C-alpha positions in Angstrom: 28.8 31.9 102.4 25.5 33.4 103.6 24.4 33.8 100.0 25.2 30.1 99.3 23.3 29.0 102.3 20.3 31.0 101.2 20.5 29.5 97.8 20.7 26.0 99.3 17.5 26.8 101.4 15.7 28.0 98.3 16.7 24.9 96.3 15.8 22.6 99.2 12.4 24.1 99.7 11.5 24.2 96.0 12.6 20.6 95.3 11.0 19.3 98.5 7.6 20.8 97.4 8.0 19.4 93.9 8.7 15.9 95.2 5.8 16.0 97.6 3.4 17.1 94.9 4.7 14.9 92.1 5.0 11.6 93.9 1.2 11.0 94.1 1.1 11.8 90.3 3.9 9.2 89.8 1.9 6.7 91.8 -1.2 7.3 89.6 0.9 7.0 86.5 2.4 3.8 87.7 -1.0 2.2 88.2 -2.2 3.5 84.9 0.8 2.3 82.9 1.0 -1.0 84.7 4.4 -0.3 86.3 3.5 -2.2 89.4 5.6 -4.4 91.7 3.7 -7.6 92.4 4.3 -9.5 95.7 6.9 -12.3 95.2 8.2 -14.1 98.3 11.4 -15.0 96.4 12.3 -11.4 95.9 10.1 -8.9 97.8 9.0 -8.3 101.3 5.8 -6.4 100.5 2.4 -8.1 100.4 0.3 -5.9 98.1 0.8 -4.7 94.5 2.7 -1.4 94.7 3.5 1.1 91.9 7.2 1.5 91.2 7.4 4.7 89.3 8.4 7.0 92.2 11.8 7.4 90.6 10.2 9.7 88.0 9.1 12.1 90.8 12.7 12.2 92.1 14.0 12.6 88.6 11.7 15.5 87.6 12.1 17.3 90.9 15.9 17.2 90.8 16.2 17.9 87.1 14.0 21.1 87.3 16.2 22.4 90.1 19.4 21.5 88.4 18.3 23.2 85.1 17.7 26.4 87.0 21.2 26.5 88.5 23.6 29.2 87.1 26.2 27.6 84.9 24.6 24.2 84.8 25.5 23.5 81.2 29.2 24.0 81.6 29.5 22.4 85.1 26.9 19.8 85.4 25.5 19.1 81.9 27.1 15.8 81.3 26.1 14.6 84.8 22.4 15.5 84.1 22.4 13.9 80.7 24.0 10.7 82.0 21.7 10.6 85.0 18.7 11.1 82.6 19.9 8.3 80.4 20.2 5.7 83.2 16.9 6.9 84.7 15.0 6.2 81.5 16.8 2.8 81.2 15.5 2.1 84.6 12.0 3.1 83.6 12.1 0.8 80.6 13.4 -2.0 82.8 10.6 -1.5 85.3 8.1 -1.5 82.4 9.5 -4.2 80.0 12.4 -5.9 81.8 15.7 -5.2 80.0 18.6 -7.5 79.9 21.6 -7.0 82.2 23.9 -6.4 79.2 21.7 -3.8 77.7 21.5 -1.8 81.0 25.2 -2.1 81.4 25.8 -0.8 77.9 23.6 2.2 78.7 25.4 2.9 81.9 28.8 2.7 80.1 27.5 5.2 77.6 26.5 7.6 80.4 29.9 7.2 82.0 31.5 7.9 78.7 29.7 11.3 78.6 31.2 12.1 82.0 34.7 11.3 80.9 34.4 13.2 77.6 33.5 16.4 79.6 36.3 15.9 82.2 34.1 14.6 85.0 36.4 11.8 86.0 38.9 10.6 88.6 42.2 12.3 88.3 44.1 10.9 91.3 46.5 8.6 89.5 47.6 11.1 86.8 47.5 8.1 84.3 44.7 8.4 81.8 44.1 4.6 81.4 44.0 4.1 85.2 41.9 7.2 85.9 39.3 6.2 83.2 39.1 2.6 84.5 38.6 3.7 88.1 36.0 6.2 86.9 34.0 3.5 85.1 34.2 1.1 88.0 33.2 3.8 90.5 30.2 5.2 88.6 28.8 1.9 87.4 29.5 0.3 90.8 27.7 3.0 92.8 24.9 3.2 90.3 24.1 -0.4 90.6 24.8 -0.5 94.4 21.9 1.9 94.9 19.8 -0.3 92.7 20.6 -3.3 94.9 20.0 -1.2 98.0 16.4 -0.5 97.0 15.2 -3.6 98.8 13.2 -2.3 101.8 10.7 0.5 102.3 12.5 3.8 102.8 16.1 2.4 102.6 17.5 3.6 99.3 15.9 7.1 99.5 16.9 7.6 103.1 20.5 6.5 102.5 20.7 8.8 99.4 19.3 11.7 101.5 21.9 11.2 104.2 24.8 10.9 101.7 23.7 13.9 99.8 23.4 15.9 103.0 27.0 15.1 103.8 28.1 16.0 100.3 26.2 19.3 100.5 27.9 20.2 103.8 31.3 19.4 102.4 30.6 21.5 99.3 29.5 24.4 101.5 32.7 24.2 103.5 34.9 24.2 100.3 32.9 26.7 98.3 31.6 24.4 95.6 28.3 26.0 95.1 27.0 24.2 92.0 27.9 20.7 93.2 26.5 21.5 96.6 23.2 22.8 95.2 22.8 19.6 93.2 23.4 17.5 96.4 20.8 19.6 98.2 18.3 19.0 95.4 18.9 15.3 95.6 18.5 15.4 99.4 15.2 17.3 99.1 13.8 15.0 96.4 14.6 12.0 98.5 13.0 13.4 101.6 9.8 14.4 99.7 9.6 10.9 98.2 10.3 9.3 101.5 7.0 10.6 102.9 5.3 8.1 100.7 8.0 5.4 100.7 8.3 5.0 104.4 7.0 1.6 105.7 4.4 0.7 104.8 5.2 2.2 101.4 2.5 3.3 99.0 5.0 3.7 96.1 8.5 2.4 95.2 11.1 4.4 93.4 11.9 1.5 91.0 15.0 1.3 88.9 14.3 4.7 87.4 14.9 6.2 90.8 17.6 4.0 92.2 19.9 4.2 89.1 19.3 7.9 88.9 20.3 8.5 92.5 23.3 6.2 92.3 24.6 7.9 89.1 24.2 11.4 90.6 25.8 10.6 93.9 28.7 8.8 92.2 29.2 11.8 90.0 29.0 14.3 92.9 31.7 12.1 94.7 34.0 12.6 91.7 33.4 16.4 91.6 34.2 17.0 95.2 37.4 18.9 95.7 39.4 19.5 99.0 42.1 22.0 98.3 43.3 21.9 101.9 44.2 18.2 101.7 45.9 15.8 99.3 44.1 13.4 97.0 46.1 10.5 98.6 43.8 11.0 101.6 40.6 12.6 100.1 39.9 9.7 97.7 38.4 7.8 100.5 35.8 10.5 101.5 33.1 9.6 98.9 33.8 5.9 99.6 33.0 6.5 103.3 29.9 8.6 102.6 28.6 5.8 100.3 29.8 3.0 102.6 26.4 1.5 103.2 25.5 0.7 99.5 29.1 -0.4 99.0 28.9 -2.8 102.0 25.5 -4.1 100.9 26.7 -4.8 97.4 29.9 -6.5 98.7 27.8 -8.6 101.1 25.4 -10.0 98.6 28.1 -10.5 96.0 30.3 -12.5 98.3 27.4 -14.4 99.8 26.0 -15.4 96.4 29.4 -16.4 95.0 29.9 -18.6 98.1 26.6 -20.3 97.3 27.7 -20.6 93.6 25.0 -18.2 92.4 25.2 -15.3 89.9 25.3 -12.1 92.0 24.0 -10.0 89.1 20.9 -12.0 88.1 20.0 -14.0 91.3 17.1 -12.5 93.2 17.0 -12.9 96.9 16.2 -11.5 100.3 19.8 -11.7 101.5 20.7 -8.0 101.8 21.9 -6.3 104.9 18.4 -5.0 105.7 16.9 -8.4 105.4 19.5 -10.0 107.6 18.8 -7.5 110.3 15.2 -8.5 110.3 16.3 -12.2 110.5 18.2 -11.2 113.7 14.9 -9.9 115.2 14.7 -6.3 114.2 11.5 -5.0 112.6 11.8 -3.6 109.1 11.6 0.0 110.3 14.3 -0.7 112.9 16.5 -2.3 110.3 16.2 0.7 108.0 16.8 3.1 110.9 19.9 1.2 112.0 21.3 1.6 108.5 20.5 5.3 108.6 22.5 5.6 111.7 25.4 3.8 110.2 25.3 6.0 107.1 25.2 9.1 109.2 28.2 8.0 111.3 30.2 7.1 108.2 29.5 10.6 106.9 30.9 12.1 110.1 34.0 10.0 109.7 34.3 11.3 106.1 34.0 14.9 107.3 36.9 14.2 109.8 39.0 12.8 106.9 38.6 16.0 104.9 41.0 17.6 107.5 43.0 14.6 108.4 46.7 14.1 107.9 47.9 11.1 105.8 48.5 9.0 109.0 45.2 10.0 110.6 43.2 9.4 107.3 44.6 5.9 106.8 44.2 5.0 110.4 40.6 5.9 110.3 40.0 4.5 106.8 41.8 1.3 107.7 39.7 0.9 110.8 36.5 1.3 108.8 37.7 -1.2 106.3 38.5 -3.8 109.0 35.1 -3.2 110.6 33.5 -3.7 107.2 35.4 -7.0 106.7 34.3 -8.2 110.1 30.8 -7.2 109.3 30.8 -9.2 106.0 31.9 -12.3 108.0 29.4 -11.7 110.8 26.5 -11.2 108.5 27.1 -14.5 106.9 26.4 -16.3 110.2 23.5 -16.7 112.6 21.4 -14.9 113.6 21.8 -12.8 110.5 21.9 -15.7 108.0 21.3 -19.4 107.8 19.2 -22.0 106.1 16.1 -20.9 107.9 16.9 -17.2 108.1 14.0 -16.0 106.0 11.6 -17.5 108.5 12.7 -15.1 111.2 11.8 -11.9 109.4 9.2 -9.7 111.1 6.5 -7.8 109.2 6.7 -4.3 110.5 
C-alpha cells in the first residue's frame, strides 16, 4: 500500500510538472496554427480570441505517464489507443470542423478497440446487452465532457475531482494501474487548470474534453469492488460522473422541449450558464459545481461498501434529486426568455 501511494505521488508530481510546462507551449501552438476560439454571443461567454489547443497538453502529459507504467500494454493499451484516437478527432474538429457523424464514427471505432480487448461492462452476463451498455456509456460520457466544457475551469476541474475519487477507490481496492492512470489525469487537469481558471488564457478544446471523457468512462468500467456485488457497484461511476451526466440530460431535455436538435444546436443553456442567470458569478457557478461533484464522489465511496438496500436508497435519492434539479433548472431564475441577460461577467 505504501509503495502504491509513493508511486501515485511520483506520477502526480511528474504529470503536474509536465502539464504546467506544456500548456504555454500548447497556447503558442494554438495561436500559430490558428486553432483559436473567437467570441460568439450565441455560443460562448468569453470576449477575446482564445487558443483552444490546451487539450494537447493534457493529452501529452497523461500519455507520457501512462506509457511509463508497468504492464501498460496488457492492461491499458486499448484505453490509451482509443483515447488518442478521440483526442486527435477533437483536434481536427477544432481546426477544421468535422461533421457529427464523422466524430461519432471515430468514437465508435475507439469503443470497439476497448470491447475487443475485454474492457467492457460485464454486469449483465449477456454479450449483446453488455456491449450495448458499454457503447452507450463510453460514447455518452465522452460527449458529456465535451458539452461540459462551456465555462472557464469547469470541465478540467470536474475531471480532476472525478479522477481523484477514482484514484482513491483504486487505492482502497488494490488496482494499481487503473489508479495510477486516474492520478495522471487528475494531475494533468490541475496543471492545465492554472491557465484555464477564469479568466482563461487557453481552452482545452475538443481534443481535451473528448480525451478526458473517454479516459474517465474507461476507468469507470475498469473499477472493481470485490467486497460488493455488481448489482450495487454499477452506480458508483455514474455517481462520480454525475455532473456531466446531469448537464447533458439538462440541455438534451431542454432543447428537445424547444424542438431543437440537442446534438447540433449551440447555446448558453448549460447548468453553469443557468447558475449565472440566477445571479452567481462565473467563478461561483463553477465552484458550486465543483462542490456538487465532490459530494457525489463521497456518496459513491459510501456505495462501495453499501448493502443492496443502502445502495439503492442512496442511489434512488440522488436520482430523485437529479430529476427535481432538471425540472427546477428549466424555470426562473435559472431559465426564461430573458435569462441570458442576467449573466454576470466574472
